[in-house]
Backbone as CSV, one residue per row, in Angstrom:
resi,resn,N_x,N_y,N_z,CA_x,CA_y,CA_z,C_x,C_y,C_z
1,MET,0.863,-1.452,-0.263,-0.052,0.010,0.002,0.966,1.170,0.156
2,LEU,0.464,2.190,-0.990,1.230,3.711,-0.692,0.424,4.668,-0.220
3,ALA,0.634,5.626,0.435,-0.246,6.442,0.978,0.220,7.920,0.088
4,VAL,-1.320,8.101,-0.763,-1.377,8.621,-2.124,-2.536,9.581,-1.852
5,ASP,-2.683,10.819,-2.161,-3.830,11.572,-2.198,-4.904,11.384,-1.155
6,GLY,-4.375,11.233,-0.117,-5.095,10.934,1.223,-5.592,9.836,1.387
7,GLU,-5.185,8.898,0.528,-5.876,7.170,0.361,-4.744,6.157,0.738
8,LYS,-5.162,5.128,0.646,-4.163,4.174,0.582,-4.220,3.325,-0.456
9,ILE,-3.437,3.566,-1.326,-3.552,2.762,-2.790,-2.801,1.492,-2.914
10,ALA,-3.389,0.607,-3.403,-2.626,-1.016,-3.362,-2.181,-1.188,-4.745
11,CYS,-1.076,-1.595,-4.779,-0.180,-1.532,-6.059,0.378,-2.864,-6.256
12,THR,0.761,-3.008,-7.705,1.669,-4.394,-8.081,2.816,-4.206,-8.680
13,LEU,4.097,-4.509,-8.225,5.169,-4.349,-8.939,5.780,-5.564,-9.476
14,LEU,5.826,-5.670,-10.685,6.565,-7.103,-11.492,7.579,-6.546,-11.791
15,GLU,9.182,-7.231,-11.536,10.056,-6.743,-12.024,10.614,-7.631,-13.063
16,PRO,11.249,-7.269,-14.419,11.868,-8.084,-15.381,12.620,-9.163,-14.768
17,ALA,12.679,-10.104,-15.694,13.882,-11.155,-15.606,15.124,-10.393,-15.978
18,GLY,16.099,-10.784,-15.419,17.514,-9.982,-15.868,17.769,-8.758,-15.298
19,ALA,18.850,-7.997,-15.824,19.012,-6.769,-15.487,18.042,-5.608,-15.586
20,ALA,18.246,-4.442,-15.160,17.106,-3.385,-15.042,17.161,-2.698,-16.493
21,THR,16.526,-2.555,-17.340,16.543,-1.937,-18.689,16.126,-0.408,-18.618
22,GLY,15.746,0.183,-17.871,15.583,1.702,-17.820,14.126,1.935,-18.426
23,ARG,13.435,0.853,-18.546,11.906,0.870,-19.040,11.198,0.320,-18.254
24,SER,10.031,1.235,-17.888,8.847,0.803,-16.952,7.499,0.914,-17.901
25,ALA,6.584,-0.046,-17.227,5.383,0.135,-17.792,4.274,0.550,-16.190
26,VAL,3.316,1.176,-16.796,2.106,1.457,-15.804,0.734,0.984,-16.528
27,VAL,0.122,0.090,-15.745,-1.180,-0.295,-16.486,-2.531,0.102,-15.664
28,LEU,-3.290,0.700,-16.224,-4.414,1.482,-15.506,-5.785,0.995,-15.957
29,HIS,-6.522,0.601,-14.688,-7.792,0.034,-15.032,-8.904,1.117,-15.418
30,GLY,-10.068,0.381,-15.608,-11.190,1.501,-15.899,-12.301,1.712,-14.890
31,ALA,-13.388,1.920,-14.957,-14.287,2.360,-13.788,-15.145,1.283,-13.262
32,GLY,-16.354,1.686,-12.732,-17.237,0.679,-12.099,-16.362,-0.385,-11.107
33,THR,-16.488,-1.566,-11.411,-16.081,-2.559,-10.427,-14.653,-2.950,-10.849
34,ALA,-13.749,-2.369,-12.008,-12.538,-2.712,-12.366,-11.427,-2.668,-11.378
35,ASP,-10.383,-3.432,-11.349,-9.409,-3.152,-10.286,-8.172,-3.875,-11.011
36,ARG,-7.053,-3.607,-10.785,-5.706,-3.947,-11.195,-5.531,-5.468,-11.484
37,THR,-6.130,-6.274,-10.794,-6.507,-7.660,-11.447,-6.905,-8.028,-12.736
38,VAL,-7.770,-7.051,-13.102,-8.382,-7.233,-14.479,-7.326,-7.283,-15.542
39,HIS,-6.165,-6.554,-15.314,-5.211,-6.851,-16.381,-3.950,-7.356,-16.009
40,GLN,-3.821,-8.014,-15.012,-2.793,-8.887,-14.607,-1.919,-9.732,-15.980
41,GLN,-3.001,-10.025,-16.549,-2.413,-10.732,-17.924,-1.241,-9.762,-18.548
42,THR,-1.996,-8.573,-19.068,-1.464,-7.854,-19.499,-0.103,-7.399,-18.697
43,ALA,-0.121,-6.993,-17.545,0.987,-6.602,-16.886,1.984,-7.790,-16.704
44,ARG,1.696,-8.971,-16.550,2.714,-10.132,-16.726,3.592,-10.140,-17.982
45,LEU,2.690,-10.030,-19.039,3.806,-9.913,-20.355,4.419,-8.942,-20.608
46,LEU,4.302,-7.592,-20.203,4.751,-6.647,-19.975,6.050,-6.749,-19.361
47,ALA,6.013,-7.199,-18.129,7.441,-7.737,-17.257,8.162,-8.725,-18.214
48,GLU,7.392,-9.803,-18.673,8.162,-10.721,-19.399,8.870,-10.180,-20.551
49,HIS,8.436,-8.859,-21.193,9.254,-8.214,-22.272,10.296,-7.223,-21.934
50,GLY,10.399,-7.375,-20.489,11.679,-6.494,-20.027,11.381,-5.246,-19.410
51,ARG,10.182,-4.971,-19.185,9.399,-3.774,-18.350,9.037,-3.731,-16.919
52,ARG,9.883,-3.135,-16.087,9.310,-3.134,-14.878,7.771,-2.577,-14.821
53,THR,7.161,-3.188,-14.196,5.317,-3.088,-14.245,4.848,-2.865,-13.064
54,VAL,4.232,-1.698,-13.148,3.265,-1.329,-12.050,1.941,-1.282,-12.260
55,SER,1.047,-1.863,-11.544,-0.303,-1.561,-11.684,-1.188,-1.307,-10.525
56,LEU,-1.980,-0.423,-10.305,-2.774,0.040,-9.159,-4.148,-0.089,-9.039
57,ASP,-4.784,0.027,-7.908,-6.260,0.224,-7.899,-6.460,1.737,-7.321
58,PHE,-7.190,2.162,-8.088,-7.643,3.660,-8.115,-8.363,3.560,-6.573
59,SER,-8.609,5.039,-5.989,-9.228,4.810,-4.657,-10.738,4.628,-4.783
60,GLY,-11.433,3.802,-3.976,-12.590,3.218,-4.100,-12.803,2.143,-5.070
61,HIS,-11.525,1.429,-5.524,-11.383,0.244,-6.313,-10.741,-0.853,-5.682
62,GLY,-10.853,-2.076,-5.921,-9.906,-3.212,-5.181,-9.822,-3.066,-3.933
63,ALA,-8.490,-3.062,-3.682,-7.978,-3.210,-2.318,-7.663,-1.687,-1.725
64,SER,-7.718,-0.787,-2.559,-7.452,0.576,-1.815,-8.656,1.172,-1.177
65,SER,-8.267,2.139,-0.532,-9.106,2.634,0.334,-10.036,3.949,-0.400
66,GLY,-11.334,4.410,0.383,-11.827,5.550,-0.291,-12.983,5.284,-1.126
67,ARG,-14.014,5.948,-1.242,-15.460,5.743,-1.920,-15.236,6.113,-3.067
68,LEU,-15.607,5.150,-4.106,-15.477,5.481,-5.564,-16.511,6.819,-5.824
69,PRO,-17.655,7.272,-5.349,-18.306,8.577,-5.733,-17.501,9.803,-5.119
70,GLU,-16.468,9.647,-4.235,-15.474,10.785,-4.167,-14.377,10.919,-5.042
71,LEU,-14.190,9.771,-6.241,-13.330,9.930,-7.064,-13.616,10.853,-8.148
72,SER,-12.501,11.195,-8.878,-12.749,12.222,-10.014,-11.619,11.821,-11.163
73,LEU,-11.505,12.580,-12.135,-10.736,12.356,-13.312,-9.433,12.965,-12.813
74,ARG,-9.805,13.895,-11.967,-8.321,14.831,-11.478,-7.617,13.866,-10.722
75,ARG,-8.495,13.411,-9.489,-7.681,12.513,-8.682,-7.117,11.237,-9.274
76,ARG,-7.747,10.711,-10.256,-7.243,9.348,-10.803,-5.675,9.898,-11.469
77,PHE,-5.953,10.986,-12.043,-4.382,11.325,-12.683,-3.646,11.581,-11.612
78,GLU,-4.151,12.112,-10.311,-2.886,12.528,-9.563,-2.323,11.376,-8.694
79,GLN,-3.448,10.275,-8.412,-2.999,8.971,-7.792,-2.122,8.247,-8.688
80,ALA,-2.304,8.300,-9.888,-1.539,7.534,-11.060,-0.170,8.234,-11.330
81,ARG,0.006,9.521,-11.298,1.127,10.353,-11.175,2.113,10.159,-9.897
82,GLN,1.413,10.091,-8.658,2.052,9.823,-7.380,2.463,8.617,-7.298
83,VAL,2.039,7.528,-7.832,2.360,6.137,-7.849,3.415,5.835,-8.744
84,ILE,3.477,6.603,-9.651,4.700,6.452,-10.512,6.049,7.200,-10.055
85,GLU,5.773,8.250,-9.280,7.010,9.023,-8.703,7.445,8.394,-7.396
86,GLU,6.697,7.305,-7.010,7.066,6.604,-5.942,7.848,5.325,-6.280
87,LEU,7.007,4.422,-7.467,7.615,3.227,-7.894,8.454,2.926,-9.383
88,VAL,8.667,3.955,-9.776,9.309,3.834,-11.223,10.502,4.964,-11.106
89,PRO,11.677,4.108,-11.294,13.065,5.289,-11.332,12.936,6.384,-12.119
90,GLY,13.393,7.461,-11.650,13.009,8.766,-12.377,13.654,8.927,-13.818
91,GLY,14.649,8.245,-13.901,15.206,8.189,-15.459,14.611,7.000,-16.433
92,ASP,13.749,6.302,-16.028,13.133,5.335,-16.949,12.268,5.913,-17.864
93,GLU,12.169,5.404,-19.236,11.102,5.795,-20.142,9.600,4.924,-19.641
94,LEU,8.635,5.656,-20.217,7.598,5.156,-19.770,6.548,4.463,-20.849
95,LEU,5.842,3.250,-20.458,4.745,2.719,-21.256,3.612,3.014,-20.620
96,LEU,2.661,3.232,-21.285,1.305,3.365,-20.226,0.272,2.828,-20.932
97,VAL,-0.597,1.875,-20.106,-1.764,1.317,-20.736,-2.724,1.516,-19.817
98,GLY,-3.896,1.942,-20.621,-5.111,2.552,-19.989,-6.529,2.062,-20.488
99,ALA,-7.027,1.379,-19.796,-8.259,0.839,-20.269,-9.785,1.732,-19.873
100,SER,-10.489,2.006,-20.935,-11.653,2.752,-20.525,-11.718,4.106,-20.016
101,MET,-12.031,4.586,-18.899,-11.945,5.610,-18.166,-10.521,5.875,-18.384
102,SER,-9.614,5.164,-17.925,-8.141,5.345,-18.078,-7.661,5.887,-19.362
103,GLY,-8.265,5.715,-20.563,-8.096,6.405,-21.748,-7.759,8.124,-21.450
104,GLN,-8.472,8.602,-20.630,-8.184,10.040,-20.384,-7.297,10.258,-19.335
105,THR,-6.955,9.144,-18.576,-5.811,9.160,-17.439,-4.300,9.159,-18.104
106,VAL,-4.558,8.282,-19.329,-3.225,8.046,-19.932,-2.998,9.533,-20.575
107,ALA,-3.944,10.154,-21.144,-3.734,11.243,-21.751,-3.153,12.210,-20.875
108,ASP,-3.764,12.389,-19.860,-3.181,13.309,-18.735,-1.844,13.170,-18.426
109,LEU,-1.338,11.885,-18.201,0.109,11.412,-18.155,0.792,11.893,-19.059
110,VAL,0.440,11.644,-20.466,1.147,11.887,-21.499,1.330,13.628,-21.579
111,HIS,0.421,14.293,-21.177,0.556,15.780,-21.421,1.476,16.070,-20.081
112,HIS,1.542,15.368,-19.009,2.500,15.457,-17.811,3.890,15.301,-18.075
113,TYR,3.880,14.294,-18.850,5.500,13.588,-18.593,6.136,13.899,-20.053
114,GLY,5.387,14.344,-21.007,6.047,14.558,-22.356,6.685,13.745,-23.096
115,THR,7.846,13.687,-23.683,8.511,12.750,-24.504,9.274,11.583,-23.380
116,ARG,9.007,11.727,-22.166,9.270,10.549,-21.295,8.491,9.309,-21.485
117,VAL,7.259,9.659,-22.124,6.530,8.545,-22.820,6.675,8.056,-23.980
118,THR,7.091,6.909,-24.240,7.576,6.369,-25.334,6.240,5.514,-25.931
119,ALA,5.502,4.966,-25.384,4.575,3.869,-25.573,3.227,4.111,-25.053
120,ILE,2.173,3.998,-25.765,0.782,3.952,-24.880,-0.300,2.979,-25.647
121,GLY,-0.747,2.153,-24.655,-1.820,1.294,-25.181,-2.994,1.407,-24.475
122,LEU,-4.050,1.576,-25.598,-5.504,1.884,-25.348,-6.225,0.922,-25.436
123,LEU,-7.152,0.560,-24.320,-8.158,-0.716,-24.472,-9.516,0.054,-24.280
124,ALA,-10.152,0.153,-25.425,-11.592,0.417,-25.427,-11.858,1.754,-25.024
125,PRO,-10.882,2.839,-25.167,-10.563,4.015,-24.418,-12.076,5.086,-24.317
126,ALA,-12.022,5.692,-23.258,-13.044,6.936,-23.051,-12.019,8.020,-22.940
127,VAL,-12.788,9.116,-23.424,-12.265,10.557,-23.162,-13.257,11.498,-22.680
128,TYR,-13.168,12.549,-21.850,-14.041,13.031,-21.340,-14.026,14.648,-21.404
129,SER,-14.820,15.500,-21.534,-14.922,17.106,-21.509,-13.997,17.790,-20.276
130,ARG,-13.471,18.811,-20.809,-12.634,19.480,-19.624,-13.592,19.902,-18.408
131,ARG,-14.916,20.229,-18.722,-15.667,20.337,-17.600,-15.625,19.419,-16.534
132,ALA,-15.775,18.034,-17.248,-15.845,17.057,-16.199,-14.641,16.680,-15.514
133,TRP,-13.595,17.158,-15.750,-12.272,16.420,-15.425,-12.410,16.837,-14.061
134,ASP,-12.584,17.928,-13.184,-12.565,18.181,-11.936,-13.746,17.793,-11.213
135,LEU,-14.886,17.091,-11.554,-16.352,17.051,-11.133,-15.952,15.511,-10.080
136,ARG,-16.419,15.607,-9.015,-16.394,14.341,-8.100,-17.299,13.577,-8.938
137,PHE,-17.242,12.097,-8.704,-18.163,11.151,-9.598,-19.717,11.108,-9.122
138,ASP,-19.855,11.951,-7.782,-20.931,12.093,-7.005,-21.591,13.325,-7.102
139,ALA,-20.909,14.263,-7.960,-21.238,15.903,-7.704,-21.324,16.420,-9.207
140,GLY,-22.059,16.312,-9.914,-22.225,16.689,-11.418,-21.511,15.945,-12.434
141,PHE,-20.761,14.752,-12.231,-19.921,14.147,-13.209,-20.942,13.859,-14.465
142,THR,-21.861,13.090,-13.767,-22.843,11.832,-14.833,-23.347,13.107,-15.786
143,GLU,-24.112,14.057,-15.098,-24.575,14.949,-15.918,-23.646,15.528,-17.105
144,ALA,-22.348,15.672,-16.537,-21.533,16.517,-17.470,-21.349,16.037,-18.823
145,ILE,-21.344,14.279,-18.333,-20.763,13.466,-19.495,-21.976,13.143,-20.505
146,ARG,-23.186,13.173,-19.848,-24.372,12.861,-20.855,-24.543,13.873,-21.837
147,THR,-24.009,15.115,-21.535,-24.124,16.273,-22.433,-23.843,15.838,-23.907
148,PRO,-24.734,15.929,-24.798,-24.354,15.410,-26.134,-23.020,15.973,-26.593
149,GLN,-22.163,15.414,-27.211,-20.688,15.563,-27.684,-20.071,16.277,-26.784
150,ALA,-20.235,16.343,-25.493,-19.188,17.316,-24.658,-17.866,16.703,-24.873
151,TRP,-17.805,15.546,-25.075,-16.377,14.815,-25.026,-15.422,15.874,-25.948
152,ARG,-16.074,16.288,-27.103,-15.124,16.762,-28.195,-14.362,17.949,-27.705
153,ASP,-14.478,18.453,-26.756,-13.439,19.256,-26.262,-12.395,18.641,-25.254
154,SER,-12.327,17.641,-25.314,-11.566,16.840,-24.245,-10.296,17.321,-24.688
155,ALA,-9.386,17.627,-23.515,-8.090,17.796,-23.647,-7.230,16.631,-23.977
156,ALA,-7.887,15.292,-23.781,-6.970,14.096,-24.107,-6.911,13.894,-25.821
157,LEU,-7.607,14.474,-26.261,-7.547,14.380,-28.063,-6.326,15.449,-28.523
158,ALA,-6.262,16.374,-27.901,-4.934,17.334,-28.125,-3.441,16.851,-27.532
159,ALA,-3.795,16.281,-26.496,-2.430,15.278,-25.789,-2.487,14.115,-26.826
160,TYR,-3.314,13.390,-27.265,-2.997,12.397,-28.194,-2.294,12.883,-29.689
161,ALA,-2.988,13.975,-30.036,-2.332,14.487,-31.332,-0.911,15.181,-31.179
162,ARG,-0.434,15.405,-30.073,0.993,15.887,-29.827,1.887,14.338,-29.581
163,PHE,1.192,13.486,-29.334,2.161,12.383,-28.986,2.892,11.989,-30.220
164,THR,4.233,11.570,-30.175,4.928,10.866,-31.031,5.544,9.742,-31.074
165,GLY,5.198,9.011,-30.027,5.649,7.755,-29.849,5.067,6.410,-30.421
166,ARG,4.871,5.231,-30.073,4.242,4.038,-30.451,2.819,4.193,-29.830
167,ALA,1.742,3.751,-30.500,0.382,3.632,-29.909,-0.222,2.534,-30.322
168,VAL,-0.877,1.775,-29.500,-1.789,0.849,-29.978,-3.296,0.995,-29.590
169,LEU,-4.159,1.065,-30.435,-5.398,1.364,-30.019,-6.377,-0.178,-30.235
170,ALA,-6.752,-0.797,-29.062,-7.120,-1.872,-29.286,-8.943,-1.676,-28.930
171,VAL,-10.059,-2.062,-30.021,-11.226,-1.912,-29.450,-11.897,-3.132,-29.886
172,PRO,-13.160,-3.452,-29.408,-14.074,-4.417,-29.901,-14.744,-4.021,-31.177
173,ALA,-15.160,-5.023,-31.961,-15.823,-4.148,-33.313,-17.092,-3.711,-32.854
174,ALA,-17.827,-3.998,-32.048,-18.771,-3.221,-31.402,-18.771,-2.835,-30.140
175,ASP,-18.714,-1.754,-29.581,-18.490,-1.376,-28.239,-19.928,-0.865,-27.543
176,HIS,-20.307,-1.373,-26.829,-21.591,-0.915,-26.019,-21.730,0.137,-25.088
177,VAL,-20.339,0.501,-24.853,-19.935,1.746,-23.763,-19.611,3.050,-24.563
178,ILE,-18.631,2.847,-25.578,-17.803,3.882,-26.006,-18.563,4.288,-27.352
179,PRO,-19.048,5.311,-27.611,-19.396,5.587,-28.765,-18.756,5.463,-29.814
180,GLN,-18.919,4.827,-31.265,-17.946,4.940,-32.537,-17.397,6.181,-32.542
181,ALA,-17.869,7.556,-32.508,-17.513,8.573,-32.841,-16.356,8.927,-31.986
182,VAL,-16.280,8.377,-30.948,-15.387,8.829,-29.785,-13.984,7.790,-30.358
183,THR,-14.188,6.677,-30.742,-12.989,5.899,-31.465,-12.370,6.360,-32.521
184,GLU,-13.327,6.834,-33.230,-12.662,7.766,-34.468,-12.085,8.816,-34.110
185,ALA,-12.492,9.531,-33.660,-11.752,10.896,-33.182,-10.509,10.578,-32.283
186,LEU,-10.423,9.339,-31.376,-8.988,8.963,-31.088,-7.987,8.491,-32.042
187,ALA,-8.611,7.699,-32.947,-7.658,7.171,-34.051,-7.456,8.382,-34.864
188,GLN,-8.080,9.270,-35.324,-7.531,10.585,-35.748,-6.440,11.139,-35.339
189,ALA,-6.623,11.295,-33.753,-5.613,12.181,-33.166,-4.313,11.330,-32.950
190,LEU,-4.472,10.152,-33.044,-3.056,9.214,-32.677,-2.594,8.926,-34.168
191,THR,-3.107,9.141,-35.157,-2.492,9.251,-36.707,-1.856,10.637,-36.894
192,THR,-1.892,11.828,-36.299,-1.190,13.097,-36.379,0.253,12.616,-36.352
193,GLN,0.861,12.144,-35.317,2.108,12.055,-35.189,2.568,10.867,-34.668
194,ALA,1.989,10.120,-33.908,2.139,8.724,-33.486,2.356,7.741,-34.283
195,ASP,2.875,6.603,-33.995,3.054,5.270,-35.050,1.912,4.555,-34.288
196,LEU,0.878,4.611,-34.931,-0.354,3.757,-34.503,-0.678,2.648,-35.193
197,THR,-0.984,1.459,-34.239,-1.436,0.170,-34.660,-3.076,0.351,-34.106
198,HIS,-4.105,-0.210,-35.202,-5.285,-0.228,-34.693,-5.665,-1.541,-34.946
199,LEU,-5.876,-2.217,-33.532,-6.342,-3.523,-33.440,-7.869,-3.727,-33.272
200,VAL,-8.534,-4.408,-34.189,-10.117,-4.607,-33.930,-10.367,-5.949,-33.603
201,LEU,-11.122,-6.268,-32.200,-11.099,-7.606,-31.930,-12.556,-7.934,-32.045
202,PRO,-12.871,-8.585,-33.193,-14.255,-8.830,-33.469,-15.337,-9.493,-32.457
203,GLU,-14.788,-10.532,-31.694,-15.616,-11.549,-30.899,-15.746,-10.680,-29.344
204,ALA,-14.723,-9.483,-29.371,-14.465,-8.726,-27.763,-15.749,-8.204,-27.471
205,THR,-15.753,-7.767,-26.266,-16.794,-6.671,-25.659,-16.090,-5.636,-25.091
206,HIS,-16.619,-4.678,-24.796,-15.899,-3.257,-23.986,-14.920,-3.729,-23.200
207,HIS,-15.217,-4.796,-22.369,-14.143,-5.309,-21.075,-13.212,-6.183,-21.759
208,LEU,-12.181,-5.364,-22.256,-11.014,-6.173,-22.894,-10.196,-6.768,-21.847
209,GLY,-10.077,-6.470,-20.566,-8.991,-7.314,-19.677,-10.022,-8.399,-19.399
210,GLN,-10.918,-8.583,-19.409,-11.565,-9.886,-19.297,-11.666,-10.839,-20.329
211,TYR,-11.552,-10.305,-21.747,-11.420,-10.892,-22.942,-10.025,-11.189,-23.256
212,PHE,-8.848,-10.650,-22.488,-7.560,-11.104,-22.548,-7.144,-12.319,-21.651
213,ARG,-7.887,-12.317,-20.881,-7.889,-13.210,-20.056,-8.069,-14.674,-20.643
214,ALA,-9.403,-14.699,-21.074,-9.698,-15.833,-22.041,-9.324,-16.082,-23.135
215,HIS,-8.317,-15.213,-23.747,-7.849,-15.282,-25.087,-6.486,-14.700,-24.989
216,PRO,-5.667,-15.603,-24.249,-4.263,-15.085,-23.927,-3.418,-14.818,-25.311
217,GLY,-3.778,-15.233,-26.407,-2.998,-15.033,-27.707,-3.488,-13.276,-28.124
218,ALA,-4.698,-12.923,-28.049,-5.111,-11.524,-28.408,-4.367,-10.723,-27.533
219,CYS,-3.954,-11.160,-25.991,-3.410,-10.159,-25.234,-1.639,-10.106,-25.712
220,ALA,-1.321,-11.482,-26.083,0.082,-11.390,-26.619,0.239,-10.477,-27.768
221,ARG,-0.815,-10.556,-28.776,-0.776,-9.611,-29.761,-0.688,-8.295,-29.471
222,PHE,-1.622,-7.679,-28.318,-1.429,-6.569,-27.939,-0.192,-5.652,-27.357
223,VAL,0.461,-6.855,-26.589,1.697,-6.359,-25.713,2.774,-6.305,-26.925
224,ASP,2.748,-7.321,-27.824,3.866,-7.312,-28.744,3.681,-6.241,-29.886
225,ALA,2.421,-5.663,-30.066,2.364,-4.307,-31.007,3.032,-3.337,-30.121
226,LEU,2.823,-3.211,-28.576,3.522,-2.288,-27.780,4.977,-2.197,-27.761
227,THR,5.418,-3.310,-28.047,6.977,-3.495,-27.579,7.803,-3.876,-28.479
């Protein structure tokens, strides 16, 4: 457990086999009932590919303290950033993986860390309006994100358009959670400067962590494209 943002944040650290490589990965789960265990297959493969790999439960999730309604996009960013500062060596390049809501969190970290982030993997990612970023989940967040087309002013799209590293965008063929227009806008942003691989998984649902556990070959394909 780490003391972060006034909470106790549960983390898992996987060390790569062999000598340190100066490369770390951070795996971030989505919203709802998700926690760090959902993406343990991805984290394990990243470590096998030579990355010191960190995953965490955001507050209100998994084994961490806190109440989910008190969380916000800003707090998710701050918690991820503080975990990185605590567990990732300062000189390491960063590979970031984010699922669903953490599509926004990865973008926030890309904006913060700049060229230190060399690769990003997005699993059925979401992005959110600037107005929603500061709102607690129990204090206007839901109303803000339900405003039609509000996501189009998301700071995440600009952050991804500036990103120059490797990017893997993995999505189900039909996503019952993320509108197709969001995925298209993300793909367009990531083709601006990034080296993008777009993976469409025909049999998957929005919950790609669960899909990867049942289909390890698909998870390996995702990690291979990232590394």
